[in-house]
Each structure stands twice: as structure tokens, then as C-alpha cells.
LUMLUMKE-900737 format. One record per residue (C-alpha): chain; residue number from 1; residue in one letter; x, y, z. Coordinates in steps of 0.001 Angstrom, whole numbers, plus 524288, in hexadecimal, padded with zeros to 5 digits. Example, Ala and Ser with C-alpha at 12.3 -4.5 7.8 and 13.67 -1.06 7.14 Angstrom:
R ch   i aa    px    py    pz
R  A   1  A 8300C 7EE6C 81E78
R  A   2  S 83566 7FBDC 81BE4
% end
This chain:
R ch   i aa    px    py    pz
R  A   1  M 82093 C6662 462C6
R  A   2  L 81630 C6AA2 458F6
R  A   3  K 8176D C5D8A 4521B
R  A   4  N 8152F C55F7 45EB3
R  A   5  K 8095F C5E8E 461D3
R  A   6  T 803B3 C5BE1 4544A
R  A   7  I 805AB C4D42 45601
R  A   8  A 7FEEB C4DD2 46340
R  A   9  Q 7F354 C555E 45DA8
R  A  10  S 7F247 C4BC9 4525F
R  A  11  G 7F1F8 C408A 45BF8
R  A  12  I 7E72A C46CA 463FD
R  A  13  F 7DF4A C499B 45788
R  A  14  F 7E0E3 C3B64 4532A
R  A  15  I 7DC41 C3649 46053
R  A  16  L 7D062 C3F75 4606E
R  A  17  T 7CD02 C3BFF 4526D
R  A  18  F 7CDEF C2D76 45555
R  A  19  F 7C573 C2F3B 46179
R  A  20  I 7BB02 C370D 45A34
R  A  21  L 7BA9D C2D8A 44ED1
R  A  22  N 7B9EA C2203 457FF
R  A  23  I 7AE90 C2817 45F7C
R  A  24  S 7A7F2 C2BB7 452C1
R  A  25  C 7A93E C1DFF 44D60
R  A  26  R 7A436 C1808 45A01
R  A  27  K 79926 C21A7 45CE0
R  A  28  D 78FE8 C1627 45E68
R  A  29  L 7969B C134E 46B65
R  A  30  D 78EE1 C1EC9 470EE
R  A  31  F 78212 C180C 46D8F
R  A  32  E 77B27 C0D7D 47528
R  A  33  S 77296 C02D1 46FA1
R  A  34  S 76470 C071A 46E5B
R  A  35  A 75F86 BF9CD 472D7
R  A  36  G 75AA3 BFF34 47FC0
R  A  37  T 755C6 C0C35 47A79
R  A  38  T 74770 C0F27 477FB
R  A  39  F 7459B C18EB 46D0A
R  A  40  R 73A73 C227C 46B8E
R  A  41  F 73492 C24E1 45E16
R  A  42  S 72DD7 C30B8 45842
R  A  43  Q 7234A C2718 4543D
R  A  44  D 72199 C189C 45685
R  A  45  T 719F9 C16C6 449E4
R  A  46  V 71C8F C1DFD 43D2D
R  A  47  F 710BC C1E7E 4342E
R  A  48  L 71475 C230B 4268F
R  A  49  D 70691 C26A3 42285
R  A  50  T 70264 C213D 4154B
R  A  51  V 70CFD C1D22 40BCF
R  A  52  F 70A93 C19E5 3FD8E
R  A  53  T 7100B C0E1C 3F691
R  A  54  Q 71B9A C10F4 3ED94
R  A  55  S 71F44 C1CFC 3F56B
R  A  56  N 72742 C219E 400EF
R  A  57  S 721A8 C27DA 40D0A
R  A  58  E 72612 C346A 41331
R  A  59  T 730B6 C3344 41D6D
R  A  60  F 72D12 C31FD 42BBC
R  A  61  L 7359C C3432 4379D
R  A  62  V 73726 C2BB9 443B2
R  A  63  K 73FA1 C30E2 44EC3
R  A  64  V 7461A C2796 4584A
R  A  65  F 74948 C2D9E 4658C
R  A  66  N 753AB C28E0 46EF8
R  A  67  D 74EF9 C2E87 47BDC
R  A  68  S 75A18 C2865 4839C
R  A  69  D 76731 C2EC2 48675
R  A  70  E 76E9F C23B5 47FDC
R  A  71  D 7741C C242A 4721B
R  A  72  V 76FBE C1780 46BB9
R  A  73  L 771DC C0F73 45F75
R  A  74  I 765C5 C0954 45979
R  A  75  S 76B87 BFC8F 454DE
R  A  76  S 76090 BF9B4 44B3F
R  A  77  L 755EE C0265 4456E
R  A  78  Y 74E5A BFC79 43A1B
R  A  79  L 741A6 BFAA6 432BB
R  A  80  N 73B98 BEDE6 4370C
R  A  81  Q 738C4 BE982 42922
R  A  82  K 7465C BED8D 4249C
R  A  83  E 7476B BEDD0 415B5
R  A  84  N 7394A BE95B 41433
R  A  85  S 7341D BF573 41AF7
R  A  86  P 72C92 BFF7F 412F0
R  A  87  F 7323A C09E2 41BFA
R  A  88  R 73F63 C109B 41B47
R  A  89  I 7464F C173F 42688
R  A  90  N 75169 C2103 42746
R  A  91  V 759C0 C2173 43390
R  A  92  D 76457 C2BB6 4351F
R  A  93  G 76474 C2E4A 42682
R  A  94  R 76541 C1FFA 422BE
R  A  95  T 75A36 C18E0 41BD1
R  A  96  G 757ED C0A65 41D8F
R  A  97  F 750D1 BFF7E 42493
R  A  98  E 75A41 BFCB4 42FC8
R  A  99  F 76424 C04C8 4376B
R  A 100  N 76E22 C0087 44187
R  A 101  E 77585 C07BA 44C3B
R  A 102  V 76D54 C141A 44B9A
R  A 103  A 77249 C1E0F 4557F
R  A 104  L 768D0 C25D6 45DD6
R  A 105  R 76DD9 C2ECB 4686E
R  A 106  G 76743 C30DE 4756C
R  A 107  K 75C48 C3AF1 475CA
R  A 108  D 75C9E C3B3E 466F5
R  A 109  S 75418 C3656 45BDC
R  A 110  L 75576 C2EF6 44F21
R  A 111  M 74D98 C321D 442E7
R  A 112  I 74844 C273D 43A53
R  A 113  F 741BF C2AEF 42D73
R  A 114  V 73773 C219B 42839
R  A 115  E 73121 C202E 41ADF
R  A 116  I 72A42 C1590 41340
R  A 117  A 72BE2 C118D 4050A
R  A 118  L 7219F C0899 3FF20
R  A 119  G 72131 C00B2 3F2AB
R  A 120  E 715AD BFE09 3E9C1
R  A 121  S 70EB2 BF55C 3F389
R  A 122  A 70E9F BF5B4 4023C
R  A 123  D 70667 BF1F3 40DE4
R  A 124  W 6FC19 BFB9A 41263
R  A 125  I 70426 BFDDE 41EA2
R  A 126  A 71301 BFE9A 41E55
R  A 127  E 7198C BFC58 42B63
R  A 128  D 726B7 BF9C6 4319B
R  A 129  E 72E56 BFD62 43DDE
R  A 130  I 73AF7 C047A 440BB
R  A 131  M 741A5 BFB7F 44A7A
R  A 132  F 74B55 BFFB0 454E9
R  A 133  E 7537C BF3E1 4591A
R  A 134  N 74714 BEBA3 459CD
R  A 135  Q 74342 BF340 465F5
R  A 136  Q 73B1E BFEA1 460FF
R  A 137  Q 73435 C01D1 4545D
R  A 138  V 72D4F C0C84 44CDA
R  A 139  K 721BC C07E2 444C9
R  A 140  L 720C5 C0C67 43691
R  A 141  L 7137E C0C75 42FD9
R  A 142  A 70E5F C1185 422E5
R  A 143  A 70148 C104F 41C2B
R  A 144  V 70372 C0C63 40E0E
R  A 145  E 6FAB5 C10A6 402EF
R  A 146  D 6FB9C C0AB2 3F57B
R  A 147  A 6FC34 C1523 3EB08
R  A 148  I 6FBF6 C17E7 3DC83
R  A 149  Y 70547 C2294 3D813
R  A 150  H 702DE C2C78 3CD50
R  A 151  F 70FA5 C323D 3C848
R  A 152  P 71226 C3BD3 3BD1C
R  A 153  H 71746 C3566 3B0C8
R  A 154  G 722D9 C39B2 3A8B2
R  A 155  D 72580 C4836 3A801
R  A 156  V 717BA C4C7F 3ABB8
R  A 157  S 713DE C5038 3B985
R  A 158  F 7073C C4887 3B9A9
R  A 159  S 70129 C3B2A 3B7EB
R  A 160  E 6F418 C3945 3B133
R  A 161  I 6E7A0 C315C 3B239
R  A 162  S 6E46A C2F7D 3A3D4
R  A 163  V 6D934 C25B0 3A514
R  A 164  D 6CD62 C251B 3ADFB
R  A 165  T 6D29D C1FFD 3BAED
R  A 166  Q 6CDB2 C1B67 3C823
R  A 167  W 6D50C C1BB3 3D510
R  A 168  D 6D0B5 C13BE 3E0C7
R  A 169  D 6D55E C1312 3EECD
R  A 170  N 6DDB9 C06D4 3ED30
R  A 171  K 6E9BA C0F56 3EBBF
R  A 172  A 6ED16 C1D72 3EE70
R  A 173  H 6F126 C2624 3E316
R  A 174  I 6FD42 C2EA1 3E468
R  A 175  I 6FF26 C3999 3DAA0
R  A 176  Y 70C42 C3F90 3D6F8
R  A 177  G 70C07 C4B81 3CE31
R  A 178  N 6FEBC C4DEB 3C7F5
R  A 179  L 6F52E C434A 3C44C
R  A 180  K 6EC38 C478A 3B933
R  A 181  I 6DF22 C41D6 3B565
R  A 182  A 6DF7F C4364 3A6A9
R  A 183  K 6D561 C4B10 39F0B
R  A 184  D 6C809 C444F 39EB1
R  A 185  K 6CCB1 C3951 3A7C9
R  A 186  K 6C73F C3532 3B4F4
R  A 187  L 6CCDF C30DE 3C1F7
R  A 188  D 6C3C8 C2A2F 3CBAE
R  A 189  I 6C8BB C2983 3D9B1
R  A 190  L 6C185 C1FCE 3E253
R  A 191  P 6BE8F C212D 3F0EF
R  A 192  G 6C9F0 C204C 3FA5D
R  A 193  T 6D491 C230C 3F05F
R  A 194  K 6E039 C2B05 3F4F1
R  A 195  I 6E7B4 C3404 3EBD6
R  A 196  Y 6F4BB C396E 3F074
R  A 197  F 6FC5E C4460 3EA0C
R  A 198  H 70AF7 C468A 3EA8A
R  A 199  Q 70FC6 C546A 3EC64
R  A 200  N 70BC5 C5D96 3E128
R  A 201  S 70345 C5302 3DB27
R  A 202  G 6F527 C53FE 3D6DF
R  A 203  L 6E9CB C4E50 3CF47
R  A 204  E 6E4E5 C5511 3C2F7
R  A 205  L 6D82D C52C7 3BBB6
R  A 206  G 6D9DF C55F6 3AD55
R  A 207  E 6CF74 C5C64 3A500
R  A 208  N 6C298 C550B 3A5EE
R  A 209  A 6C8D6 C4ADA 3AED6
R  A 210  T 6C111 C4565 3BA4E
R  A 211  L 6C4D5 C4198 3C819
R  A 212  N 6BAC9 C39D6 3CFC3
R  A 213  A 6BF82 C38F8 3DDD7
R  A 214  M 6B424 C3289 3E4D0
R  A 215  G 6B6DC C2E8B 3F2C2
R  A 216  T 6ADB8 C2B14 3FDE8
R  A 217  K 6ACA0 C2FA5 40BF8
R  A 218  D 6B447 C23E5 410D0
R  A 219  K 6BDA4 C2318 4053F
R  A 220  R 6C167 C30EE 401AE
R  A 221  I 6CAFC C3392 3F6BE
R  A 222  L 6D760 C3A54 3FB42
R  A 223  F 6E03C C43AD 3F3CE
R  A 224  R 6EC44 C47CB 3FB7B
R  A 225  S 6FB18 C4896 3FC12
R  A 226  D 70364 C3C47 3FBD5
R  A 227  R 70A8A C410C 40802
R  A 228  H 70437 C38E7 41289
R  A 229  T 70A6B C3DE7 41EEB
R  A 230  T 7012B C44FB 4280C
R  A 231  R 70802 C521A 4272E
R  A 232  Y 70519 C52E5 41899
R  A 233  D 6F723 C4DFF 41952
R  A 234  T 6F133 C5B6B 41B7D
R  A 235  L 6FAE1 C6456 41483
R  A 236  P 6F719 C6B8B 407E5
R  A 237  K 6FE8A C6BE6 3FAF9
R  A 238  Q 7030C C5DCB 3FBDE
R  A 239  W 6FE80 C5B6A 3EDE0
R  A 240  N 6F8C6 C6373 3E2E0
R  A 241  E 6EA65 C61F8 3DF2F
R  A 242  I 6DF63 C5B06 3D824
R  A 243  K 6DDE1 C6341 3CBEB
R  A 244  L 6D241 C6373 3C2AA
R  A 245  M 6D48A C6891 3B4F3
R  A 246  P 6C956 C6E75 3ACCF
R  A 247  N 6BD4A C65B8 3ABCB
R  A 248  A 6C2EE C5BC6 3B537
R  A 249  N 6B975 C5562 3BEB7
R  A 250  L 6BB0A C5171 3CCEB
R  A 251  L 6B0C6 C496F 3D408
R  A 252  A 6B4DA C47B6 3E22E
R  A 253  D 6AE4F C41C2 3EE0D
R  A 254  Y 6B4D0 C3F2C 3FB1E
R  A 255  I 6C288 C436A 3F7AA
R  A 256  I 6CCD5 C49C2 4004C
R  A 257  I 6D79C C5295 3FAFA
R  A 258  K 6E2BC C5649 40429
R  A 259  G 6EED4 C5EC0 40386
R  A 260  A 6EE9C C632B 3F540
R  A 261  N 6F215 C7069 3EFBC
R  A 262  N 6E48C C7116 3E983
R  A 263  G 6DB36 C6638 3ECF0
R  A 264  L 6D38F C67FF 3E04D
R  A 265  N 6D71A C714F 3D53F
R  A 266  L 6CC97 C7306 3CAD3
R  A 267  T 6CC83 C7B24 3BE65
R  A 268  D 6C010 C7ADC 3B62B
R  A 269  A 6BD1E C6D93 3BC1A
R  A 270  Y 6B23C C66A5 3C398
R  A 271  A 6B200 C605D 3D114
R  A 272  D 6A72F C59AB 3D8C0
R  A 273  L 6ABDE C58AA 3E6CB
R  A 274  K 6A51A C511E 3F1A1
R  A 275  N 6AAE0 C4E93 3FF08
R  A 276  V 6B80A C5420 3FB21
R  A 277  E 6C24C C583C 40522
R  A 278  I 6CE1B C60A2 401B3
R  A 279  Y 6D80A C642A 40C35
R  A 280  N 6E457 C6C66 40D59
R  A 281  A 6E6A1 C71AC 3FFA8
R  A 282  G 6F231 C7A95 3FD46
R  A 283  S 6EA8F C836E 3F410
R  A 284  S 6DC29 C7FB9 3F23D
R  A 285  G 6D395 C747A 3F642
R  A 286  I 6CC38 C763F 3E97B
R  A 287  F 6D12C C7FD5 3DF38
R  A 288  S 6C6FA C8179 3D493
R  A 289  K 6C6D9 C8A0F 3C872
R  A 290  N 6BA5A C8B2F 3C082
R  A 291  S 6B63F C7D75 3C43A
R  A 292  T 6A9EC C76AE 3C8E2
R  A 293  I 6A9C2 C7062 3D654
R  A 294  V 69EA7 C6A4B 3DDFC
R  A 295  G 6A297 C6761 3EBF9
R  A 296  R 69B3C C60A5 3F702
R  A 297  N 6A137 C5DAD 40436
R  A 298  V 6AE32 C6393 40036
R  A 299  V 6B83C C6695 40ACC
R  A 300  I 6C419 C6F01 407A2
R  A 301  S 6CD0D C7323 4129B
R  A 302  D 6D968 C7B4F 41250
R  A 303  A 6DFA1 C80B4 405F7
R  A 304  G 6E966 C8BA9 40401
R  A 305  N 6E130 C93A2 3FA83
R  A 306  A 6D341 C8EB1 3FBC8
R  A 307  S 6CC28 C8257 3FF74
R  A 308  L 6C372 C846A 3F398
R  A 309  N 6C9F6 C8D64 3E9B9
R  A 310  I 6C12F C912B 3DE48
R  A 311  E 6C673 C99A1 3D340
R  A 312  N 6C158 C9D4B 3C5CE
R  A 313  G 6B352 C9A0B 3C94A
R  A 314  G 6AC3D C8D56 3C6C7
R  A 315  D 6A08A C85EB 3CC2A
R  A 316  Y 6A0AA C8115 3DA26
R  A 317  Q 6975B C7A98 3E3A1
R  A 318  F 69B91 C76BD 3F14E
R  A 319  Y 69259 C7147 3FB7F
R  A 320  F 69510 C6D3D 40990
R  A 321  S 6A39A C6FF9 4083B
R  A 322  T 6AE05 C74A5 411B3
R  A 323  F 6B8BC C7E05 40D57
R  A 324  A 6C240 C8073 4187C
R  A 325  N 6CF5C C8747 41843
R  A 326  Q 6D3BE C89DD 42617
R  A 327  S 6E1CA C8551 4270C
R  A 328  A 6E7BF C8507 4194D
R  A 329  S 6EEFF C91DE 41B63
R  A 330  G 6F629 C8C0B 426F5
R  A 331  V 6FBE7 C80A6 41F64
R  A 332  V 70A28 C819D 41B68
R  A 333  G 70BBE C83CB 40CC0
R  A 334  V 6FDDC C888E 40A9E
R  A 335  S 6FA9F C96BA 407CC
R  A 336  G 6EE84 C9DB2 40315
R  A 337  P 6E1F2 CA3A7 40831
R  A 338  A 6DC02 C9664 40BB4
R  A 339  I 6CE08 C99EA 407F0
R  A 340  P 6C327 C8FCF 40922
R  A 341  L 6BCF3 C9428 3FC2A
R  A 342  Y 6C24F C9D40 3F1B6
R  A 343  L 6B864 C9FFD 3E6F0
R  A 344  S 6BC35 CA7C3 3DACD
R  A 345  D 6B852 CA978 3CCA6
R  A 346  Y 6C5E4 CAB6E 3C6E2
R  A 347  T 6D36C CA59F 3C5E6
R  A 348  D 6E055 CA8BA 3BF4E
R  A 349  L 6E394 CA02F 3B39D
R  A 350  D 6F169 CA2C5 3AED3
R  A 351  G 6F027 CB151 3B153
R  A 352  T 6E26C CB266 3ABDC
R  A 353  E 6D6DB CB36E 3B4EC
R  A 354  A 6CBED CA9A0 3B29C
R  A 355  N 6BE6A CAC85 3B7D6
R  A 356  H 6B266 CA3CE 3B93B
R  A 357  P 6A597 CA4A9 3C0C6
R  A 358  I 6A375 C9DA2 3CDA7
R  A 359  N 69746 C95A2 3D024
R  A 360  A 697EC C901C 3DDDA
R  A 361  V 68FA2 C8AF6 3E90D
R  A 362  F 6952A C882B 3F67F
R  A 363  A 68B47 C82CA 40029
R  A 364  N 68B92 C7D51 40E09
R  A 365  S 69A57 C7EE1 40E40
R  A 366  I 6A500 C8467 41714
R  A 367  F 6AFDF C8DE5 41339
R  A 368  Y 6B8D6 C90A5 41EAA
R  A 369  G 6C744 C92F2 42101
R  A 370  A 6D1EE C9C17 4258D
R  A 371  Y 6CF40 CA60E 41ABF
R  A 372  P 6C623 CB12D 41F08
R  A 373  N 6BB6D CACE5 415A9
R  A 374  G 6B7A9 C9F21 411D4
R  A 375  V 6B405 CA2FD 403E9
R  A 376  V 6BB36 CAC8E 3FB12
R  A 377  V 6B3F8 CB0B7 3EEB4
R  A 378  D 6BCDA CB739 3E4AC
R  A 379  L 6B5ED CBB5F 3D81E
R  A 380  R 6BB5F CC2E0 3CC86
R  A 381  N 6ADA9 CC3F0 3C6EE
R  A 382  E 6A280 CC54D 3D0A7
R  A 383  N 6992B CBF98 3C698
R  A 384  N 6A0D3 CB2CF 3C728
R  A 385  G 69CE6 CB00C 3D523
R  A 386  N 69108 CA726 3D550
R  A 387  Y 692E7 CA042 3E24B
R  A 388  T 68AFF C9CE1 3EE71
R  A 389  F 68ECE C98FD 3FC39
R  A 390  D 6833A C932A 40363
R  A 391  S 6830D C8EA4 4118C
R  A 392  C 691B2 C8EDC 413BD
R  A 393  L 69B0E C9205 41EC3
R  A 394  I 6A540 C9BB6 419CD
R  A 395  K 6AF70 CA2D1 421C5
R  A 396  N 6AD8B CB18A 42040
R  A 397  E 6B6FC CB9CF 42849
R  A 398  D 6B989 CC3BC 41D73
R  A 399  T 6ABD8 CC918 41B61
R  A 400  E 6B10C CD52B 41463
R  A 401  S 6B51B CCCD6 408C4
R  A 402  I 6A874 CC530 408C7
R  A 403  N 69D8A CC2F0 4126F
R  A 404  Y 69785 CB5B4 40FFC
R  A 405  S 68BF0 CB89E 418C7
R  A 406  T 6871A CC398 40FF2
R  A 407  H 68C69 CBF98 4029F
R  A 408  P 6816A CBB71 3F958
R  A 409  D 688BF CAF59 3F486
R  A 410  F 68A5E CA9EC 40252
R  A 411  N 67E3E CA45F 408EC
R  A 412  Q 67CDC C9F27 416D5
R  A 413  I 68B34 CA0D8 41A40
R  A 414  L 69181 C9DC6 42766
R  A 415  T 69EAC CA3FA 42A5F
R  A 416  A 6A264 C9D51 43734
R  A 417  D 6AD5A C93AD 439E7
R  A 418  P 6A8A4 C8622 4357E
R  A 419  M 6AFF7 C7FDE 440D3
R  A 420  F 6B66A C74BA 4397F
R  A 421  R 6BB17 C69D1 44256
R  A 422  S 6C905 C6BDD 43D98
R  A 423  A 6CE32 C748A 432AE
R  A 424  I 6DCB3 C723A 4353A
R  A 425  Y 6E30D C6E5A 42859
R  A 426  S 6E96C C6257 42E58
R  A 427  N 6DCFB C5DB6 43514
R  A 428  Q 6D10A C61FA 42D76
R  A 429  D 6C350 C5E89 431AD
R  A 430  L 6B991 C67C2 42B57
R  A 431  R 6AD99 C61E8 43192
R  A 432  L 6A5D2 C6BF4 43928
R  A 433  G 6A73B C6D4B 447C9
R  A 434  E 69B41 C6B32 45030
R  A 435  E 69954 C79DE 45205
R  A 436  S 69BD6 C7D98 443DC
R  A 437  P 6929D C881F 43E81
R  A 438  A 692CB C80CF 43177
R  A 439  R 68AFE C7586 43716
R  A 440  N 67D1F C73F2 431DD
R  A 441  Q 67E1A C806B 429B7
R  A 442  G 67D58 C7AAA 41C06
R  A 443  N 6728D C7D04 4123D
R  A 444  P 66B07 C7025 4108C
R  A 445  L 66823 C739F 40259
R  A 446  Y 675CE C6EC0 3FED5
R  A 447  I 67548 C6191 405C2
R  A 448  D 67266 C5A69 3F908
R  A 449  M 67FB8 C5ED1 3F411
R  A 450  A 6865C C573B 3FF17
R  A 451  P 67CE6 C4F05 4074B
R  A 452  T 6880B C49D2 40FB4
R  A 453  D 69457 C505B 414C0
R  A 454  I 6A24F C4CBF 41154
R  A 455  N 6A1C2 C415A 41AE1
R  A 456  E 69475 C3CAA 415F0
R  A 457  I 68D0B C421A 4219C
R  A 458  P 67F33 C458C 41CF7
R  A 459  R 67B1E C53CF 41CCC
R  A 460  D 66E16 C57D5 422B3
R  A 461  N 665F5 C6422 420A3
R  A 462  T 66F46 C6C3E 428EB
R  A 463  P 67C70 C68B6 422ED
R  A 464  N 6898A C6DF7 42742
R  A 465  L 69143 C7737 41EC6
R  A 466  G 69D38 C711A 418A3
R  A 467  A 6A08C C6309 4154E
R  A 468  Y 69E54 C5CF7 422BA
R  A 469  E 69200 C59E4 42A63
% end
């Protein structure tokens, strides 16, 4: 009896197993042809921002939605240019140019990952389409930029410019690791040139080296991360810094520095800055130790420690400049007091304190941010502080620490909100609003230092404070 029961159970198990396997092997019978189905896409056109030759883009996502109740099979999903396409797609974990019999259930979605890989030469615009049975398509577009790459050589972590060199705007320059301008050598960067830095990369000027970065209003020189997608465009700490070693020289006009850890880092060096913009630095927009800087129409906005961070003294002149720091502390990965200007006569050098005098003039400028005071003066030796602030707007909430209105080194000081048009780190416009108290408050004695503003608008006898008329 038990034997017969076992045989019967085995027969039932065999029938069920056969049925399940048969259904499993023929699951496509549950799916209809997608020929009559109209799909909805997360985007009809995918723009992959700017992509460099000889490199891959980041990966982008396209979602395909089946809004019907029917489970369907997409008989053919492919790149229109097939193997000749510069794009690559991944569908359900498979990479290729063409896919057949792709299942998509009703009220569900399909994810397609898109990237582009370019060779040494390419058209200025790369384009193709993802086709769905010749009925629907998603357009793929990418702007292509020709580039020269600077890679470290051998076991060292840097590459080097060992002869006097000139870069023009025919090709972008992409730096991996550190690129060093050798001692006594010079790099000239012409208007419109773009310099991109990979993560943790930087540019270093050796002792007595010179960087001439001379742009124009319409062809500014750009230093930024090589990550082109919009979400990275305004984030700090995407690359390291432009570093000046002792006796190095920087001559800069119409340059923009974005998303570094330190925009400029100077030690016992010299910089002449005109129409310079530095945005979203992880630590400091400019970090200077015992250096000499002359700045006119300088704009520095948002940095974890300070927009302008001066340690160990030095000689400084800034005219018609804007130092803002209103939203750095709210950016993920950035910490620090976020001061517009930190001014000190000392620094720590390998456990030993170094101390040098400060000689500084700040005129017709703005210092404003989230920190209670726009300027923090931190002196080890009171005799080291030879500085003057003339006709400036400086935030001054903490008057117990310092009161700019009564301090002898601060003359004609406003402490009101400058009313920037937008100080949000992702959308910065530091021009003055129509009702700004900084309008027409500048001292005309300094106009010869910067006769036009950062956009070449002439200044009259009642100039605005800051870099913008």
C-alpha cells in the first residue's frame, strides 16, 4: 500500500515538474508583440554634455515605460548606427548595439544605460538614436571637445613642463596627477583655453616659474574639473589646486577657477590678478602665506575655510573686489568657518610657528557671508598689523570682537547686506541688486586702479563697491 502511494506521489511530482518547466521555458507566450504599443521615455533626447576625445563619458540612464496593461516583447531595440556608433548601451545587464525579444511587463519600466567612447578624432557633435522596432526613438547627442592629455610618467605622480610652452584654445588640456612647470620655466595660456583637472590633480609652479594666463572678456580662460555633468559643475573639491612655490609668478587676467580644493595656493610667491573669478573651493579660494598679491576686480565666492585666506603675513592690495561666502557651509563635504577674509601674521610650519608682518590695503570692496563678521584679523604680534580697509562693505554682527565703524584701520565702512542678485552656490550672480546699499559708495580715488569693472563697464566718479558696476 505504501509502495503504491509513493508511486502515485512520484507521478504527481513528475507531472507538476514537467508543467512548471514547460511554463518556464515558454514564458514568452504570456507576452504580446509590442508593435501596437506606444512607449513613454524618461527623456526623448539624451545630451551627454561635453565629452573629450580618447575618453569615455559618464553613464546616463534612459527609462522606458510601458503604461499599458499588456506584457510585451520588444522585437528589436538597437542603435541606429549599429557597430559604427560612438555610443554604447546596456539593456538588462547586457552591453551591445542591438537587442532582440526584450520583455517589458505592463505598468513596468525598462532601464537603458548609455555612454560614449571616442577615439582620437571625432566630429564636434556625436549623435545617434536608440530605435524601438523602427516606430519610436530616443535621440543621443554629445558635444565633443578635442583634448591634449597630461599624464604622470613612470613611477612619479606628476608630469612636467621643462621648456617654455604656450597653450592656445585649439584643444582643451586635461591634467591627471600633478602637472609641474619646472624651475625658471614659463607657461603662457592664451585666451579661451580650457584646462580640466581629473580628481586629485593640480598645477604646480616651481621656484621662479611663471604662469601667464591672459584671457579676455569674451574668451576667458577656464580651470575646472573634467567631470562635465551639471551636478558636478558647482561642487567643491573636484580637483586639488594651482600651487605657487617660492618666487613663482602668476599673471592672470580674465580667468575662472571652479570647484578646486584651493583655487590658488601661494607660498612666498607673487600674483597679479585682474578680472579673476574663483568659485566653490573646498578649503580656500586663495590661500596665501607671506606672498605678494595685487588684485583688481577679483571675485571669490564660497570656500570652506575662507574666500581669501592669508597666513604668515605678506603684502596685499585688493581694489574693487568681491569676497562672498554665504553658502559654502551648506555644501556636502565642506566644513569650516566659511569666512570671507581671514588675515593673520603667523602660520604653523612643521610644528614651528612662522611670523611675518602684514602690509595690506583693501579698498572699494565687499566682504560678506554667513559668518558673523566679514573680516577676521588674527595677529600674534600687534606690531605686525599694517593694514587699511577703505570704503568697503563688511558684515559686522559680532561687534564685541571688532567694531569696524570705530576701528582706526577701517575707514568709511558699511555693514549692511549688499543684496547680491543670487548667492546660492549653484547659481551665483554677485552683481548688486537695484536697491543695494553698496551702489555708488566707492571712493573715486581708486578708479585708476580699475577704470572698468569685471565686465568692462566703465566706472564713473561714484563707483559701486565690489567688482561689478
